[in-house]
N, C-alpha and C positions, 0 to 999 in steps of 0.2 A: 504494500500500500504506500502510495507516495505521501510525502510530507504535506502536499497541498490538500489531498483528500482527508488526511488526518486533521489538518487545521479546520477544514470545512465542517467536519463532523463535530469537533469540539466547539466550534463557534455556534453551531445549531443546537447545542445542548444534547446531542445524541449520546446514547450509551457507548462506552468504549467497545470497539469491535473485538471479537474473539480472534485469536491467532496472531496478534501482534507480538513482535519480539520485544525484548526489554527496552531497547532504545525507542521504539515506536510508542510503547506504552508511556514512557517518560515524556515524550513529545506531546502526546495526546493530553496527558494530565497537565503539563505545563501550559499548553494553549488554553485549556479549559480555565485554569487559574488566571492566566493573563487576561482573557476576555472578561471574566467575571470581575476582576479587579478594575479593569479599565472602565467597565460600565458603572461600577460602584463609586469610583472616585472621579469620574469624568477625566480620565488620563488624557493629556495632550497627545494628538496624533503622532507627532515626531517622537515622543517618548515611546509610544506603542510600537512604532516602526523599529526603533533601536532595540527594544527588548525582544521583538519578534526575530530580528536578525541574530541576536545573541542566542536565542533558543535554537534556531536552525544551525548555527555554527556548532553548538554543543551537540546537537543531534548527529551531525556528520561525524564528529569524533566518536561518540558513543556507538554509532552504527558500525564504524570501522572496527571498534573493539569487539562488538558482538560477532562480526564476521570472523575475526581472528580467533575468538573463543570457540566458535562452532568448528572451525578448521582444526584447532588444537584438540578438541574433544574427539573429532572423527579420527585424527591421527592416533590418539591413545587407544581408541577402540580397535583400530587395525592392529596396533602393536600387541594389545592384549590377546586378540583372536589368534594372531600368528604365534605368540608365545605359548598359548594353550595347545595349539595344534602340535607344536614342536615338543612340548612337555608330554603330550599323550603318545606321540609317535616320533621318535628321534630319527628322522630321515634327512638326507642331504637336501631334498626338495623342501621340506619344512624349515630347515635351517636357512636355505636361500630365501624362502618367503619371509622369514623373520627379519633377515638383513634388509630385504626390500621394504618391509613395513617400517623399520627403524630409520634407515638411511635413505630410502627412496632410490636405491641403486640395485641393479641386479649383479649377478656374477660376471666377472670379467672373463672374456674368452681368452684362452691360451693362444699365443701366436703359433702358427704352424710353420 
């Protein structure tokens, strides 16, 4: 879901959508609070624009962190699965698969 759609839903007072990642949830809640506060205090438009920009910048950072965290989690799952296969059946193929999971490289071919 794009930041623009998230902002629109928050502005309209809609319920937070299901399936948002942590960065998207934070953005939705932040927009909801920003719009409620702006309405309550009659916040100047320029201040609202600055704060919206700050929210979007923070969202971009958090979004990149979420992507990194998801990739790291997937890497550890691959490593654990490969380690379990090797632990259950100690074969050269399973050892190669473990090295591939850990280092992302396969076995080097011997020169002929």
